[in-house]
N, C-alpha and C positions, 0 to 999 in steps of 0.2 A: 222549596227545593223539590225537584222531581225525584221520584224513587228510581233507583237503578233497576234495570230489568233483571228478573230472577233467571238463574241458569235453568236450562231445560232439564226436566226430570225424564226418567225413562217413561215409556208409554204406560207401563203397569203402575208406576208411582203416580203419574198424572191421573189415571183413571181412579185410583184409590182416593186421591185427594178430592177429585170431583164428586165421587160418591159420598164422601164425608160432608162436603159443602151442601149437597142436596139434602142429606139427612138433617143437618142443622137448620137449613132454611125451612124444610117441611115441618120441623118440630116447633118452629116459632120461638126458639131460644134466644135469637139475636134481635136487637133493636133495628130500627130503620137504617141507620148509618152503617152498622156492621153488615146488615143484609145486603146493602148496596155494594160494599167492598167485596163480600163473598160472591155476589153475582158477577162483578167485574173479574174477579179471579177465575170464576167458573168459565166465563167467556174466553179468557186467555187459555185455560186448560183445554177447552173444546177445540179451539183453533190449533193448539199444539198437537192434540190427538188426531185431529183430521189431517194435519200435515204428515204425521207419522204413518197414518193409514194410506194416504195418497202415495207416499214414498214407497211403502211396502208393495202396493199394487203395481207401481211402475217397475220395481225390481222383479216382480213375478212376471210381468209382461216381457221384460228383457230376457229373463231366463227361458220363457216359453218360446220366444223368437229364436234364441240361440241353441235350444236343445229340442230335438224331436222327441216328443213324449208319446210312447206307445201305450195307449190305454185299452187296446183291443185284447180280449182274453186269448191266451195262447194255449190254454188247456193244461199247462204245467205251472201251477202257482207255487210250487215248493221253493222256487228261487226267491220269492218275496218274503219268505218266513225266516 
């Protein structure tokens, strides 16, 4: 029977889980089968994180296209504080 897909975690949660998987794999704590399962989970997490980053990048582009961003210094930076 196939496993049900896991719900997507937040980006931060996915990164933390990925870091833990890397730590465990680097330590050699797991056997071959568990390492393969961890590797598979790691690939899922990397894809999820990449999708989240791509989505964030797309949102930033949309915001930049819709809003004129004035980055030239005006000489009066007190309004930014």
